[in-house]
Structure formats: structure tokens, C-alpha cells
Residue, then its C-alpha position, 0 to 999 in steps of 0.5 A: m426523449t422519455g426513455r433516455p432519463s430513465t434507462l440513465r436512472a436504472g443504470a445509477v440503481l445498478a451502479v448503487l447496487y454494485a456499491m452495495a453489494v460491495v460493501a457487503t461483501s466486506m462485511t460479511t466475509d474476511h476477504p479484505v476491501r482495498p482503497l481505490f488507490d490500491g496498487v497504484g504506484g510502483s511497478t515492484p510491490y512492498k515486501w512486508v514483514k507484516p502487511p498493512w489490512y489493504v494488502g491482503s494475500t498478494n505479499i511476499e515476505p521478505k527475509a533476513s539475507s547476507t553479502d560478504i564483503a573481501f578484503e582485496n589486500g587488507v583493503s575493504p573494496l568499493i562496493g554496494v551491497t543490499s537486502d534481498d528484498a531491495q528495500i534497503i543498500l549499503n555504499l560503502p567507498q573503498g577502505a571503509l571498513p578497517a580490517r583485522d588480523g585473521d579474517t579475511t572477510v566482513r559479512a553484511s546483514f540484513t534483517p527485516l523486521d515488524p517495526k511496533k515491536l520496536a520503540k515508538l517514532p518520536g515526532g508523531m511520525r509512524a513507520n513507514g514500511n518495515a525496520y531493518r536490523v543491518q548486523m556487520t561481523y569479521q569472518p570466520s572469526g564472528t567479531p561484531f564491526a562496530q564502525t567505518t573508518t569513513s562514511g557510506n550511505v543507505i538508501m531505503v524504499v518504502p511504500d508511502e512518502a517518507e519524513k525522515m530516516l531514523f537510527s538506533v544502535d539498540g531499538k529501544s530508541w529512535d534519532e533521526i539522521p539528516t536525511q535525503r529525498l533521491g528522486d522518489p519520495t518514497t526513495v531515502g537515503s543518509a550517512f552510513n557509519k555503524p551497524g543497529y536499526y534503520v527505519v524511515g518515518t511518515l508524518l502519514p495517518e494510517f487508513p483505517n480497516p473498514n473491515k474492522g469492527s465487533g461482531t455487533k456493529k458487523t452484523v447491524g450492518t450485514v441486516m442494515i444493507v439486506v433491508a437496503l437491497a431488499l428494497l431496490l431489488g423488490y421496490v425501487l427498481p421495479t418502480l422505475l423499469r415499469r415507470s421506464r417502460e410506461a415512458q415508453a409506451a406513452e411517447a409511442a401512442t402520442a407517435g401515433q397520434v401524431s402520424t394519425r392526424r398527418t394523415k387525414v389532413r392529407r387526405r381532406r386536401 
């Protein structure tokens, strides 16, 4: 039974070596080390304008997109329109868009934006995913659309648990608007009445980047890890392996002695 604890100790050391190698890699290369929870959740990855550090090179940057809503006999239809990334959706009831002489459609445009380039969110919240600028213009005149005659709704899908949806006319200040979760803490909706800027806020803190730091800190950290690895590889691991072999040899010797005694007892009988 002596060999098993020694084997477990050796396994634990190997696990420590692996963990330290991961940390060493993160400190000496440009590859980000992601949180353990990264990748847990929905099967469709969020598309960021400016991804956080743990997303790395896997991000697909969203692009601006638009949809033309055609009037039917002077009345706008019951319709749902979405951005190309499917992270913001507008649902409009029939007749929500007032007709305008000479124009046949309303173009709904979605532009994903980095929220850090807009106003700071109120109430201690941080932006949860992208901000979106929703623009609506009559076509072919290009005249800006002002407001719906009947409220529709706007739905946003975000990467983290949502607190509130916020609206801004110009991106220079935000107003909280009534928000409802839609079966999932990362999918929320609110009333839609006018074009402007939309963003979702969360009270969850940002995850700090362990790969960030000054050159001096990185150098000191790397030296400490190299020393620790050298200690483990040069002394601790060989010592454990030697003790394991000695324990196994002692166990074998003890077993041999017991066998010899049993043989002598049988001869005497």
C-alpha cells in the first residue's frame, strides 16, 4: 500500500507543473488565458465590436446592416426586423410607421458600436455587450423617421446577465427604460418608439485581465515561475520518485522476509 500515496503525490506535482506552465505561457506570450467559465453558455458566440480580453481571436466582428420596410396601400405591415448579427430585433405592429407622401419604404439600419466611446452608464452599471444605433429613414427621400404612431418592441441579446436596457437620442447621456427579461437573463426587451442608441447594462464586474501588467511585473513573475519550475523539476519531483522507488523496494523486501519465514515454518513441521 506504500506505492499508492507516493504515486498520488507525484501526480499532484505533475498537476502543479501543468498549472504553472499555463501561467508561465500567459505571462511570456501574447496568447490570452481565458477564465474557466469561458465557452459555457449558448451555442452562438456573442459578436463584439471590441471584444474583452478573454475572447481572443475567436471573435467575429459584427457589421452594420439594414432592412427596407415597404408600405402596403399606405400602411406599414406587421413586421420584425433584425440586425445581421441577430443581437438586436425590432418588432413593429401594423401601421406603426406613419406614411409619407412620395416615399414607399422605411429603411431600418443597425450599427453596432463600442459602448466605451459613448456616454458612461448611470447607476454603477457597465455596458453589457455592444451598443447599437438604430436609424430609420424614409426612402427614396432619405428623410429621417421621428417616431412610431404605435409602440413596438426592441429585443437585445447580450453576453452577461442583464439589469436594464438604456436609450439615448445622441449617445451623450442615457435614460433607463422599462426592461423585461424574455425567458433568459441575457435576453431582454423594452418598448420601441423612436430611433436612437440602445444598450444593455449589467452590475456584474468586468473580469480583470491577468495577462495585463507592466514589463517589470511580467519579468519578475516570469523569473519566479522559472525558479519554481526549476525547483520542482530539479529537486522535488526526483525526490518523490526516489522515495517511491525506495518504498516499493522496502515493501518487496518485507514481502520476501515474510515468505522466507513461512518456508522455514513449513520445513520445521
